[in-house]
C-alpha positions, 0 to 999 in steps of 0.5 A, a space after each residue: 613473868 609479870 610486872 606491876 605498875 602503879 600509877 597515880 592520877 588526880 582523880 578516879 575518872 582520869 585513872 578509868 580513862 587510862 584502864 579503858 585505853 589499856 583494855 582497848 590496847 589489849 584488844 589490839 594485842 599490844 598488851 596482855 593485862 593479868 589485872 587492872 585495879 583503881 584504888 581511890 582514897 575517900 575524904 574520910 581516908 578509907 581506901 576503895 578498890 574498883 576491880 575489874 571483875 567481882 569473883 563473888 558474883 562470877 563464883 555464884 554464877 558459875 556455882 549456880 549452873 553446876 548446882 542446877 546440873 547436879 540438882 537435876 541429876 538428883 531430881 532437886 534442881 532448886 536445892 542444887 542451885 542454891 546450894 551451888 550458888 552459895 558455895 560459888 559465892 564463898 569460893 569466889 570471895 575467897 579467891 584473890 585473882 590479880 594484885 593482892 588486895 591488902 598490898 593495894 590498900 596499903 599502897 594506897 594509904 599514902 594517896 591524897 584524898 580524892 586522888 586514884 591509883 591504877 594498879 595494872 598487872 602486865 603479863 606482856 606488852 609492846 612497851 614503846 606502843 603502849 607508852 606512846 598511847 598512855 603518855 598523854 594521861 600523865 600521872 606519877 609512878 607510885 611503884 613498878 616491878 620493872 627494872 630501873 631503865 624501863 621504870 625510868 622510861 615510864 616516868 620520863 613518859 608520864 612527866 612530859 605531859 605533867 610538865 606541859 600541863 603545870 607550866 608555872 607551877 610553884 615550888 613547894 616550900 
């Protein structure tokens, strides 16, 4: 079963740093990531999604290959490649892999302009080691599908850094 975690960071750069660190941890077999998307809200209020992979482009490349192969068989490789690329791009655009885009956009509407939310779909992880690696980045939990105990451990780990980096923050009135 996969778990979804959404963490808010002050800017897109910090969210990208965390995403890159998680991808490095995946190479160390400490975490298996199904999807990792950064959502930002522009000054105009528009939500932009920065996805790991572009399904339209990968579909076009795959479709081109298969279209070329079919085209060679029927002695017209250029038409086969063009049709294959178009159908592959269409299929890729319609495929929604990982976290639902509309769900991310809806949650990201609550962000302040300039902030970024990192949505990570985790298939498997060694929680204590991964938390140790990302707690130094701070952030605030927006939403998770973790049980209450695990979610609280995540919140505590992230808040330790926030409390250290904002020592005498004035309380909001």
